[in-house]
N, C-alpha and C positions, 0 to 999 in steps of 0.2 A: 521461130523462137518467140517473137513478140505477139503473134496471134495466140499461141498457147498461153503466154503470160497474161493476156487479158482475161482468159477464162479462170486460171488458177488464182489470179490476183483478186477477182471478185469473191471467190470462195474464201480467200484469206481475210478479206475485209469483214465479211460476216462473222468469221471465226474470231477475229480480233475483238469485235464488239461483244460477243458472248463471253470471252475470257475476261475482258475488262470488268464485267459485271460482278466478278468475284464468286465466292463460295464453290470453287472448283468447277465453274462453268466451262463447258466444252460442248461442241456439236460435231460428233463423229459421223453424222448422217448427211453432211453437206454434199458429198459426192453423189449419194443415192438420191437426195432431194433434187439435185441438178438433173440426174438421169430421168427420174419420174416426171418432173415438170416438163422436160423436153419431149418425152413420150406423149404426154397429154397434149402438148402443142401440136406434135406431128399427127396424132390421131384426129384432132379437130380439123387441121388443115387438109388432111387427106380424105377424111370421112365426110366432111360437110362441103368442101370446096371453097371455104372462105379464104380470104387473103391471109398469108402467113403473118402479116402485121396484126391482123385481128386475132389470129390464133395465139400470138405472143401474149395477149392479155390473159388468156386462159392459163398459160404457163405461169404468169405472175400470181394469179389467184391460187393456183395449185401450190406454188412455193409458199405463199402466205399461210395456206391451210396446213401444210406439212410442218412448217415452222411453229405454228400455233399448237399443233399436237405435241411437238417436243416441249414447248414451253409449259403446256398443261401438265405433262408428266413430271417435269422437273420442279416446277414452282407450286403447283396445286396438289398433285398426288404425292410429291416429295420423294420421288425415286431419284437416286443419285444420277447426275447428268451423264457420267461415264456409262452407266448401265442402260439408262433409258435411250440415249441416242445411239448406243451400240445396237440395241434391239431394233430401233427404227431404221438403222442402216440396212440391216438384213430385210426388214419388212418392205421398205421402199424399193430396194433393188430387186427383190423378188417380184413385187407387183409390176414393176416396169417390164420385167421379162415375161410375166404372164400376159400382160396387155398386148404385147407385140409378138408373142410366140417365139421370142428370142431373135426376131428379125428387126429390120429397120423400117421406118416409115418415111415416105417422101412427101411430095406436095410443097416443097420449100422453094423451088427454083422458079418463082414467078412473082409478078408485081414488084420487081426490083428488090426483092428481099436479099439477094446475094450481095447487094451493095454494102450491107453492114459488116459482113465477114470476109469479103473477097475484093476489097478495094483499098486504096491508100490515099492519104492526104499528105502531100509533100514527102512521100516515101514512107510515111508511118501508117500502119494499118488503121483503118477507119474505126474499128472497135476500140482501139486504144484512145483515139482522139475524142470520139463521141460517147463512149460508155465508161471505160475504165478511169480515165483521168477525171471526168466530171463526178463520178461516184466518190472517188477519194476526196475531191475538193469539197463536195457537199457534206459528206460525213465529217471531214476534218473541221469544217465551219460549224457544224452542229456541236462537236465536242468543245470547240474553243469559245463559241459566242452564245450558246443557248443554255437555258436552265436545265433542259433535258440532258445535254451533254455533261454539264457539271455534276448532275445527280448520278450519272453512270459512274464517275470517278468516286463520288462520295460513297455510293453503295459498295463499290468494289473495295474501297479502303476499309470501311467499317459499317456493316449493314445495321448494327444496333444503333450506332450514333445517327445514321441516316433515318432510321425509323423514329428515333426520339425527336427529330426536328420535322416530322410530318411527311416524310417521303414514303410512298407506297412501294416497298421493296419488291413484293411479289409481282405487282403490275409492271414495274420497270424491267425486272429480269425476264418476265414473260414477253415483253415487247422486243427484247434483244433477240430471242429465238425466232420471233416473227420476222425481224429484219434479216436475220441469217438465212431464213428460208426464201425471202424475196430476192436477196442478192444471189443465192444459188439459182433461182429461176432466171434472173437476168443473165447469169453465166450460161444457162441452158439455151436461151434465145441467141446469144452470141455464138455458141457452139453450133446450133442448128443452121445459122446463117453461114458459118464458116464451112461446115461439112455438107450443107444442103440436104441432110438427112437427120432424123431423130433416132439416136442409137440408145438402146436400153442400158448399155454399159459405158456411156459417154463419161460419166463421172467416177468410174471405177478407180479406186486407190488414190483419188485426189484429196481425200480427207487428211491423209498423212502429210501431204505437201502443204495443205492449208494450215494445219497446226504448226508445222515446222516454220513456215514463213511468219506466222503471227508471233511465235516465241522468239525466233531469230531476230525479228524486227523490233524487239524490245518490249513487247507486251508481257507484263509479269504474269507468271503462271497462277498466282493467287489473286490477280485482278487489281484494279485501281491504279495501275501505272502503265505508261507507255504512250507512244504517239504514232500516228499513221505515216509520218515521214519515214520512220524506221521500217515500217511494214512495206512501204513502197520499194525501198532499197532492197529489202529481203526478197521481194518478188523477183527483182532483176537478178539477184545472186543465185537463187534456186533455179530459175529458168536457164541461166547460162550454165550452171553446173549440170543440170539434166541434159542439156544439149551436148555439152562436152563429153559426158559419159557415153551418150549414144554414138557420137562421132568416134569415140575410142573403141567402139564395138563391144562394150561391156553389156552383160545381160541385165534383164529387168530385175532379177534377184539382187545383183550387186548394186544396182541403182537404188533399190529400196533400202538396202543395208546402209548405203552412204547417207541417205536422207535420215534414217533412224539414228545413226551416229551423230549427225548434225543436230537433230532435235535434242538428244541427250546433252551434248556439249552446250547448246543454247540454254537449256534449263539449268545446267551447272553454273554457267556464267551469270544467269539471272539471279541464282541463289547467293552469289558472292556479294550482291549489293547490300545484304544485311536486312532486306525487307522481309517481314513476316506477316502472315495474315492475322487480323484482329478478330477473335472469335467472341461471340456473345457469351456472357457468363451469368450464372444464376446469382452471383454476388452483386450484380448491378453493373452499370456502365463503367467502362474504363476511363482513364484520365483523358484519352483522346475524345471519348464520347462526351465528357463534360466540357 
């Protein structure tokens, strides 16, 4: 349960950052980005014979490039995030299948790479101690103590007001998609170390869980509100729920339905807060902008 939680928790962290940026931001391609980045890592490790630790750097670069493409489509070309990331979801997953021929790539079980995904520290999986928790602490510190973190909330609350005080809204939102891609690649590295293979469908259907965790954890669907503490608790809840449904012998279809219902309920509860997105107007800045 905890090993899987480390993977989906990283995807949810990137998803939370994108949603916090506002303007309907969402990254439906996080699962496919994870799959393709992991495949790139596997092909490099198996094809060149380099250490999996070195190949992991190629996975991170791939995740950055894939996230940057999403950010370019959304912030520069101005394609709605729902449409553009849905398109790249299919694009990235198809490319992962084409590169591997639908099979798996090996070359991971050497140079001590299995340590990251198949060992424990005081009974807790190593990827949780060395990857998941540090990522949440670092991003949480960025949100709380840096100008960049404060600007994410400012842009998510009112992008017009943020632009009026000199914040480059396009650049900031572009960076959030880049971070989402990098975190998906980190999840791919963890998954490859856990399974000791790179699978083209490793991130299949994980985008639904990532969105559910982010919204359930208190990240407002319109952006500008939420904390990572709630997201971390939501990771635990969704992982336990998934495991319970599997132990009960329920099918994948029913499990997906339960997650979908949980996402709808989370969105409804979020709407009851009374928070509404502040849109730019041709009549000038709102009172909040002033």
